[in-house]
Phi, psi and omega in degrees: 000135182266139183296137175274336183227164178303135179281124185249335179222152173238136186241121177255134160297147184278288181299124178061027159227296174274334166222147186268135179241129180252091181311294181323312180298320182291328181283333170290327171294317182294336181283346171295344181251004189229145164284357183274146173291153180308319182292328176293316180308310187290336175292323184284333186249349179246162176049049177201190188299321180299314179300301189306309185298318177299312185281345171266007175084003187294342174206149174284184189290330177294325182283326175297315177310308186296321179295306183297314179308313184293318191286321182272358179059043174281161186288157176292340177299339187286124179270166178297322174293324170300315179306306182298327166298315182296318187289336182274359176307145180079005178253109186228137175299144178274112188300324181284328175296314181293321171305317180295321177302308179307306188299308186302317183292319192291334181265016172078005172284143175296152183227148179211159178247127181225123192213144155277115181196165175252172180306317183303335170264321177312317184297323173301316178317309191282356176274352173253127193298314179300319178287337183269345185242331184279322181287149181285325188211163176227138166238110181257134181300325184292338178272323186273336177085019175215150180248142164309133020254028173297119180308336178299335182284333168285317171301325176294316169306316181296319181291315183280338184265347174072042182232155172261143188300329178297346174264013197228134165263132183246133181233126183209154176272352182259117188302314184297336177283327177286328172292313176309316172294319173301327178290339177276338180120000179284153163273144191226148172236125171272121183253124176241115180299137176092342186234332183254123176277082189301316181299317183301310179304315181293319177303320181295325183260352185259000000 
């Protein structure tokens, strides 16, 4: 989609744009704490109420730990600190996404991260210096209490940043989220690693 107005801000999704998330790798790590196989662990902790409640901020990370521990039948000896490290397994910075962030910031555009995420993954973001320092602001679903594709999460960004949707470019790997942002007036790029030339698309639009 071509921008209708000059782009003043670039808004990045976190997972599978700025960082790649390998769920099977995470679940293989969690399986080391559990009698259950990784495939069963993935079914128990993702795409269900546990994910939604954690990422919408209905409970904190310690309650998330307790619920994950119970579901995967982990032993009482598994600590909260170990959980934080294990749960972040499979989440690694994406060089192309970081290059896009640098490109956007280098052209003088304001940059933001807007993501469906829980504290357990958001904390990992801040372990990367570029992700922690380059963006002007962060909108995390667990903090604002709403998740994509609810328009409220993008409206929160616009309200707090003092921007209009038409001034913003949004980048996400999920087509429904791109469509939801476009419905509000954002220009959107759907990113697929290995298929989307993200830097070229950015240069065309900025």
